C-alpha positions as CSV (number, residue, x, y, z in Angstrom):
1,M,-0.1,0.0,0.0
2,T,1.1,3.4,-0.7
3,T,0.7,6.3,1.7
4,T,-2.2,7.8,-0.6
5,Q,-4.1,4.8,-0.5
6,K,-6.9,4.3,2.3
7,E,-6.5,1.1,4.1
8,P,-9.5,-1.3,3.5
9,G,-12.3,-1.7,6.0
10,W,-12.7,-5.0,7.9
11,K,-15.4,-6.2,5.4
12,D,-13.3,-5.6,2.7
13,L,-10.3,-7.8,3.7
14,E,-9.7,-10.8,1.9
15,V,-9.3,-14.2,3.8
16,G,-5.8,-14.5,5.1
17,F,-5.4,-10.8,4.5
18,T,-2.9,-8.8,7.0
19,I,-1.9,-5.3,7.4
20,S,1.5,-6.0,9.3
21,Q,4.5,-7.2,7.4
22,P,5.5,-11.0,7.3
23,G,7.8,-11.9,10.2
24,S,6.7,-8.9,12.3
25,G,5.0,-10.9,15.0
26,K,7.7,-10.6,17.4
27,E,7.5,-6.8,17.4
28,Y,4.0,-6.9,19.1
29,K,3.9,-7.7,23.1
30,T,0.8,-9.9,23.3
31,G,1.0,-10.8,27.0
32,D,-0.5,-7.5,28.1
33,W,-4.0,-8.7,28.3
34,R,-3.2,-11.8,30.4
35,S,-5.0,-12.0,33.8
36,L,-3.5,-15.6,34.7
37,R,0.2,-16.7,34.2
38,P,1.5,-20.2,34.3
39,V,3.9,-21.2,36.9
40,V,6.0,-24.4,36.7
41,E,6.5,-26.4,39.9
42,K,10.1,-27.7,38.9
43,S,10.0,-30.7,41.5
44,Q,7.1,-32.2,39.7
45,C,8.2,-31.5,36.1
46,I,9.5,-34.3,34.2
47,K,10.8,-32.2,31.3
48,C,8.6,-33.8,28.7
49,G,7.9,-30.6,26.7
50,I,4.0,-31.3,26.3
51,C,3.3,-27.6,27.4
52,Y,5.7,-26.4,24.5
53,I,4.0,-28.7,21.9
54,F,0.4,-27.5,22.8
55,C,1.2,-23.8,23.4
56,P,-0.7,-22.2,20.5
57,D,1.4,-18.8,20.8
58,M,4.9,-20.6,21.0
59,A,5.2,-18.9,24.2
60,I,6.9,-21.8,26.1
61,L,10.7,-21.8,26.2
62,K,13.3,-24.5,26.9
63,T,15.6,-23.1,29.8
64,D,19.2,-23.8,30.1
65,D,18.5,-26.4,32.8
66,S,16.0,-28.3,30.3
67,F,12.9,-27.1,32.1
68,F,10.0,-25.3,30.3
69,E,8.8,-21.8,31.2
70,A,6.4,-19.3,29.8
71,D,7.9,-16.2,27.7
72,L,5.4,-13.8,29.5
73,Y,6.2,-11.3,26.8
74,Y,4.0,-13.3,24.5
75,C,2.0,-15.6,26.8
76,K,-1.7,-14.7,27.0
77,G,-2.7,-16.9,29.9
78,C,-4.9,-19.3,28.0
79,G,-3.9,-22.2,30.4
80,I,-3.7,-24.8,27.7
81,C,-0.1,-25.7,28.9
82,A,-1.5,-26.3,32.4
83,Q,-4.5,-28.2,31.1
84,E,-2.2,-30.6,28.7
85,C,0.4,-31.3,31.5
86,F,-0.2,-34.7,32.8
87,T,2.1,-34.3,35.6
88,R,-0.1,-31.1,36.9
89,C,3.1,-29.2,37.6
90,I,1.8,-26.2,35.9
91,N,-0.4,-24.0,37.8
92,M,-2.2,-20.9,36.7
93,V,-1.8,-18.0,39.1
94,A,-3.2,-14.4,39.0
95,E,-1.3,-12.0,37.2
96,E,0.2,-9.4,39.7
97,E,-1.1,-5.8,39.2
């Protein structure tokens, strides 16, 4: 789009259309609206990576000691990681204000 063109209204967008540039998702902090955050109890964690696999936002990272933790810059607090964890080592706790 040039600067003289008006951006289309939402009804005019084609399926799959995006206004941002490809690969620019890292620029957007998406964890701001989170009200719950995942906390891993390392004593119960078996480092299986199920939380990593099921995270819809790829917000679970492997740490240097091979545990997994949420990247709170991108985590939206959906709780899927805690729901899928079969050892129940992930607890969703209220986000501190």
